[in-house]
C-alpha positions in Angstrom: -6.0 -71.2 1.3 -3.0 -72.1 3.2 -0.1 -69.7 3.1 2.4 -72.6 3.2 2.6 -76.4 2.7 5.1 -78.5 4.7 5.7 -82.0 3.4 6.8 -84.3 6.0 6.0 -84.7 9.6 9.5 -85.6 11.0 11.8 -83.6 13.3 12.6 -81.0 10.5 8.9 -80.6 9.1 7.3 -80.3 12.5 9.7 -77.7 13.7 9.3 -75.9 10.4 5.6 -75.9 10.5 5.7 -74.6 14.0 8.1 -71.7 13.3 6.1 -70.7 10.2 2.8 -70.8 12.3 4.3 -68.9 15.0 5.2 -66.2 12.5 1.7 -65.7 11.3 1.4 -68.2 8.4 -1.4 -70.7 8.0 0.2 -74.1 7.6 -0.9 -77.4 6.1 1.4 -80.1 7.3 1.2 -83.2 5.2 2.6 -86.7 6.7 2.0 -89.8 4.8 2.0 -92.1 7.9 0.2 -94.1 9.0 -1.8 -94.6 5.7 1.6 -95.2 4.1 4.2 -96.4 6.3 7.9 -97.0 5.9 10.0 -99.9 6.7 11.3 -98.4 10.0 8.4 -96.4 11.7 6.2 -98.1 14.2 3.6 -95.5 14.8 1.5 -92.7 13.1 3.0 -90.2 15.6 4.7 -87.1 14.3 8.5 -86.8 14.9 8.9 -90.5 15.7 12.5 -91.2 16.3 13.7 -94.7 14.6 17.5 -94.7 15.4 18.8 -93.8 18.6 16.7 -92.2 21.4 19.5 -89.7 22.1 19.8 -86.0 20.8 23.3 -86.0 21.7 25.5 -84.3 24.3 24.1 -81.6 26.5 27.6 -80.5 27.5 28.4 -77.1 25.6 32.1 -78.0 25.0 30.8 -80.7 22.7 29.5 -80.0 19.1 26.0 -81.5 19.6 25.9 -79.6 23.1 26.7 -76.3 21.3 24.0 -77.1 18.7 21.6 -77.7 21.7 22.4 -74.2 23.2 21.9 -72.4 20.0 18.5 -74.1 19.3 17.5 -73.1 22.9 18.3 -69.3 21.8 16.2 -69.6 18.9 13.2 -71.1 20.7 13.0 -74.5 19.2 9.8 -76.2 19.9 11.2 -79.9 19.6 14.3 -79.2 21.6 11.7 -78.1 24.4 9.5 -81.1 23.8 12.8 -83.4 24.1 13.7 -81.7 27.4 10.2 -82.2 28.8 10.2 -86.0 27.9 14.1 -86.6 28.9 15.3 -89.8 30.4 18.7 -90.3 32.6 21.6 -90.4 30.2 24.4 -88.9 32.0 25.7 -85.7 30.0 23.3 -86.6 26.9 19.7 -85.6 26.0 17.9 -89.0 25.7 14.1 -89.3 25.5 11.4 -91.6 25.8 10.6 -92.0 22.2 6.8 -92.5 22.5 6.4 -89.6 25.1 8.4 -87.3 22.8 6.5 -88.2 19.6 3.2 -87.8 21.5 4.0 -84.4 23.0 5.3 -83.2 19.5 2.1 -84.5 17.9 0.0 -82.8 20.4 1.7 -79.5 20.1 1.4 -79.4 16.2 -2.2 -80.8 15.9 -3.4 -78.3 18.5 -1.8 -75.2 17.1 -4.6 -72.9 15.7 -2.7 -72.1 12.6 -1.6 -75.8 11.7 -3.7 -78.4 9.8 -2.2 -82.0 9.6 -3.4 -84.1 6.7 -2.2 -87.5 6.9 -1.9 -88.5 3.1 0.9 -89.0 0.6 2.0 -85.9 -1.5 3.2 -87.4 -4.7 4.1 -84.0 -6.4 5.9 -80.9 -5.4 3.2 -78.3 -4.5 3.0 -75.3 -6.9 2.5 -72.9 -4.0 5.0 -72.0 -1.3 6.2 -75.1 0.5 8.9 -76.5 2.5 10.0 -80.1 1.5 11.1 -82.1 4.7 10.0 -85.5 3.7 13.0 -87.2 5.1 15.4 -90.0 3.9 12.5 -92.3 3.2 10.7 -90.2 0.8 8.1 -92.0 -1.2 8.8 -93.2 -4.8 6.3 -90.9 -6.3 7.6 -87.8 -4.5 11.2 -88.8 -5.3 10.2 -88.9 -9.0 8.7 -85.6 -8.7 11.8 -83.9 -7.0 14.1 -85.6 -9.7 12.0 -84.1 -12.4 12.0 -80.6 -10.8 15.8 -80.4 -10.0 17.0 -82.2 -13.1 19.7 -83.8 -10.9 20.0 -87.4 -9.7 19.6 -88.6 -6.2 22.5 -89.6 -4.0 22.0 -92.2 -1.3 23.7 -93.9 1.6 22.6 -96.8 3.9 21.7 -96.2 7.5 21.1 -98.5 10.3 19.3 -99.0 13.6 20.2 -100.7 16.9 18.5 -103.5 18.7 16.2 -102.9 21.8 16.2 -105.4 24.7 13.8 -106.0 27.6 15.5 -104.7 30.8 14.4 -107.8 32.9 16.4 -109.9 30.5 19.8 -108.1 31.4 21.9 -110.1 33.9 22.7 -107.3 36.3 24.9 -109.6 38.3 27.2 -109.3 35.4 26.3 -106.0 34.0 26.6 -102.7 36.1 25.4 -99.3 36.0 27.8 -96.4 35.1 28.5 -93.3 33.1 32.0 -92.6 31.8 33.9 -90.6 34.3 30.7 -90.3 36.4 29.3 -87.7 34.0 25.9 -86.2 35.1 24.3 -86.0 38.7 23.8 -89.7 39.3 27.0 -91.4 40.8 25.6 -94.9 39.9 25.5 -93.8 36.4 22.9 -93.8 33.6 24.0 -96.5 31.4 24.1 -100.2 31.7 27.4 -101.7 30.9 28.1 -105.3 29.8 31.9 -106.0 30.5 34.1 -108.2 28.2 37.5 -109.6 28.7 40.0 -109.6 26.0 39.1 -113.1 24.7 35.2 -112.4 24.9 35.7 -109.2 23.0 37.9 -110.9 20.4 35.2 -113.7 19.9 32.3 -111.3 19.6 34.3 -109.3 16.8 35.1 -112.5 15.1 31.6 -113.4 15.0 30.3 -110.1 14.0 32.8 -110.1 11.0 31.7 -113.5 9.6 27.9 -113.5 10.3 25.7 -113.5 7.4 23.9 -110.1 6.6 20.3 -109.4 5.4 20.3 -109.0 1.5 19.4 -105.7 0.4 16.5 -105.3 -1.9 17.5 -104.6 -5.6 16.3 -101.0 -5.6 18.7 -100.2 -2.6 21.8 -101.7 -4.2 21.4 -100.2 -7.7 23.6 -97.3 -8.3 21.9 -94.3 -9.9 23.4 -91.9 -12.4 25.9 -89.5 -11.0 27.1 -91.8 -8.3 30.7 -92.6 -8.6 31.5 -96.3 -9.1 33.0 -97.8 -6.1 31.9 -95.0 -3.8 31.0 -95.9 -0.2 27.3 -96.4 0.5 27.3 -96.4 4.1 27.1 -93.2 6.2 30.3 -92.8 8.2 28.5 -91.5 11.3 26.1 -94.6 11.5 28.2 -97.6 10.5 26.7 -101.0 11.2 28.6 -102.8 14.1 29.6 -105.6 11.6 31.3 -103.2 9.2 33.2 -101.5 11.8 34.2 -104.9 13.2 35.6 -105.7 9.7 37.9 -102.9 9.7 40.1 -104.2 12.3 40.0 -106.3 15.5 40.6 -103.3 17.7 38.3 -100.7 16.0 35.2 -101.4 18.3 37.6 -101.3 21.4 38.3 -97.9 20.5 34.8 -97.0 19.3 31.4 -98.0 20.5 32.8 -100.6 22.9 35.5 -98.6 24.2 35.8 -99.1 28.1 37.5 -95.8 29.0 36.2 -94.2 32.3 34.4 -97.0 33.4 35.1 -99.3 36.4 33.4 -102.7 36.9 32.1 -102.7 40.6 32.0 -106.3 40.4 35.7 -106.6 40.0 37.2 -103.3 40.8 39.0 -103.2 37.5 38.3 -101.6 34.0 37.0 -104.1 31.4 38.8 -104.7 28.2 35.5 -103.6 26.3 32.0 -102.9 27.1 28.6 -103.0 25.4 26.6 -100.1 26.8 22.9 -100.0 26.9 20.8 -96.7 27.0 17.3 -96.4 28.7 14.8 -96.2 25.8 11.5 -95.5 27.6 10.4 -93.4 30.7 9.4 -96.4 32.8 13.0 -98.1 32.2 11.7 -101.4 30.8 13.5 -100.9 27.4 17.1 -100.5 26.6 19.0 -99.9 23.3 22.4 -101.2 22.4 24.7 -98.1 22.0 26.4 -98.0 18.7 25.2 -101.4 17.7 23.3 -100.5 14.7 23.4 -103.5 12.4 22.2 -105.4 9.2 22.9 -108.9 10.4 20.1 -111.4 10.0 17.8 -111.5 12.9 18.8 -114.9 14.2 22.4 -113.7 13.9 21.9 -110.7 15.9 20.3 -112.8 18.8 23.0 -115.4 18.6 25.8 -112.9 18.7 24.4 -110.4 21.1 23.8 -113.3 23.6 27.6 -113.9 23.6 27.9 -110.6 25.4 28.3 -111.3 29.3 25.2 -109.9 30.8 23.0 -110.4 27.6 23.0 -114.3 27.6 19.4 -114.2 28.1 18.4 -111.0 26.3 14.9 -110.8 25.0 14.7 -108.5 22.1 12.0 -106.0 21.5 13.3 -104.8 18.2 16.0 -106.1 16.1 18.4 -103.8 14.3 17.9 -103.0 10.5 19.5 -101.2 7.7 17.6 -99.0 5.2 18.2 -96.8 2.4 18.5 -93.0 3.3 18.0 -90.5 0.4 19.4 -87.1 0.1 19.7 -84.4 -2.7 22.6 -82.8 -4.1 22.2 -79.6 -1.8 25.4 -77.8 -2.9 24.1 -77.4 -6.5 20.3 -77.1 -5.5 20.1 -75.0 -2.4 21.3 -71.7 -1.2 22.5 -71.0 2.5 18.9 -70.0 3.3 17.8 -73.5 2.3 16.0 -72.0 -0.7 15.7 -73.8 -3.9 17.8 -72.2 -6.5 15.1 -72.4 -9.2 12.2 -71.3 -7.1 12.2 -68.8 -4.5 9.0 -70.0 -2.8 10.4 -73.6 -2.4 12.6 -74.7 0.6 14.1 -77.9 1.7 14.8 -79.0 5.3 15.9 -82.2 7.2 17.9 -85.4 6.3 16.9 -84.9 2.6 19.2 -82.0 2.4 22.3 -84.2 3.8 22.1 -82.9 7.4 22.5 -85.7 9.9 21.7 -86.0 13.7 18.4 -85.2 15.3 19.2 -81.8 16.5 20.8 -80.8 13.1 17.7 -81.7 11.2 15.6 -79.7 13.9 18.0 -76.8 13.2 17.3 -77.0 9.3 13.6 -77.0 10.0 13.8 -74.1 12.3 15.9 -72.0 9.6 13.5 -73.1 6.9 10.4 -72.1 8.9 11.8 -68.6 9.6 13.0 -68.1 6.0 10.0 -69.0 4.3 7.9 -66.8 6.6 10.1 -63.9 6.0 10.3 -64.5 2.3 6.5 -64.3 2.2 6.2 -61.4 4.5 8.9 -59.2 3.2 11.4 -59.6 6.0 15.2 -60.3 5.5 15.9 -64.0 5.0 18.3 -65.7 7.9 21.9 -67.0 7.1 23.5 -67.7 10.5 27.3 -66.9 10.8 29.6 -69.8 9.7 31.1 -69.7 13.2 27.9 -71.0 14.8 27.1 -74.6 14.7 23.8 -74.2 12.7 25.5 -71.8 10.4 28.4 -74.0 9.8 26.0 -77.1 9.1 23.9 -75.3 6.5 27.1 -73.7 4.8 28.6 -77.3 4.6 25.5 -78.8 2.9 25.2 -75.9 0.6 28.9 -75.4 -0.4 30.4 -78.7 -0.4 32.3 -80.1 -3.3 30.0 -82.7 -4.9 32.9 -85.1 -5.5 33.1 -85.5 -1.7 29.5 -84.6 -0.7 28.3 -87.0 2.3 25.8 -86.4 5.1 27.3 -84.3 7.9 26.6 -84.2 11.7 27.4 -81.3 13.9 31.2 -81.2 14.7 33.9 -78.7 15.1 35.7 -79.7 12.0 33.2 -77.9 9.7 34.0 -74.6 11.6 36.2 -71.8 9.9 39.7 -72.1 11.3 40.7 -70.2 14.3 44.2 -68.6 13.9 45.4 -69.2 17.4 48.1 -71.5 18.7 46.4 -74.1 21.2 47.5 -77.3 22.5 44.7 -79.9 22.6 41.5 -80.7 21.4 39.6 -79.4 24.3 41.2 -76.0 24.1 40.3 -75.6 20.2 36.7 -76.7 21.1 36.6 -73.9 23.9 37.6 -71.4 21.3 35.0 -72.5 18.8 32.4 -72.4 21.5 33.1 -69.0 22.8 33.3 -67.6 19.3 30.0 -69.4 18.1 28.1 -68.0 21.2 29.4 -64.4 20.9 28.7 -64.3 17.2 25.2 -65.8 17.7 24.4 -63.2 20.2 25.8 -60.3 18.0 23.7 -61.7 14.9 20.4 -61.9 16.9 21.0 -58.4 18.3 21.7 -56.9 15.0 19.0 -58.5 13.1 15.8 -58.6 15.5 13.4 -58.5 12.6 14.6 -61.6 11.0 13.5 -63.5 14.2 10.3 -61.7 14.9 7.2 -63.5 15.9 3.7 -62.6 14.8 
């Protein structure tokens, strides 16, 4: 019989299964796809990415870059897979979605201590387990978790961006370039569609007034415990039309900001840009950065074709919005990701309220280590709050439930540094230096907690 059951074959579940197997456990990983699909997945591969194909910045002075560095120190499988299937993306780690998912699937299915079973788990296992079922947890398992926790679910809406065919982009208008020429390629890794002030305001007006897809009844019904009038959108992944409705200049200072980009066709900086990022290895698909949306498909096509350079865009995938579900982690989990009422039950991934690909990988890594340590009599791991992984887990397990929202890696969740510094880069540098030092000291002081079989 298996030592451990992992429910969910996403980023967190695969990382957790791998870490546990590497530490001597026999693991059964359950993934309901493709027998039971979701509204946003397209394949039966493990760790399929459904939103952006970017895992964030690789620059260590950025929050996601620091998280990337910490995961490398902890020997993350999925980070390694991402690096092996990476695409040009300036200072970011972007991947070919299919190649990445295929590599993860191959690593997991060929591990001698992991068995993958593609079927839906409807009840929480009574034996040691990690629940990493993700934001689209099935209705049956959701009911089982509700019954176990005695607490109501919270939820928010998430959205994905459209993807277009490269050959349909008008490169006589669009141009390649990365902001401030980050990365090794002078030409730049993004395709940029420039807009004048009048073109930008026309697009903003159309986005604001366009009809949206009607959400299903189950997605709009508030559940008990959610404050009346509370926001249902996750602030870190707002639909483009929602941002547009917040003011005519919101997009120009957000995903359509032109800062650091010069149009080689005119020699000037555009008033605004729509950036596209390569989405597959051969460079035939590009996704619209920051253009996650819930507009009707016909309206997406009409409005995006108003953008210079995309007037003949051919859509491989339209944007969608879907419900993402997460538990009340501050009252259900401790800082080892261990369920408060069952020592052999752990949670990981987006269902805990952690956002961002790397954050979810990190939660799976910590859950996999901790369940292994628990079952084998070693100390459980709780990384210092001054590290990015420690800060994320501390946030989701200690936040005030009145204000609990999904959280991405950011320097704002770190403990305050009592030093007088001028400017955001200087503060970030202090956080990074402290995080790296504290991580190294922690790993050195507790080698048994991170041992391999």
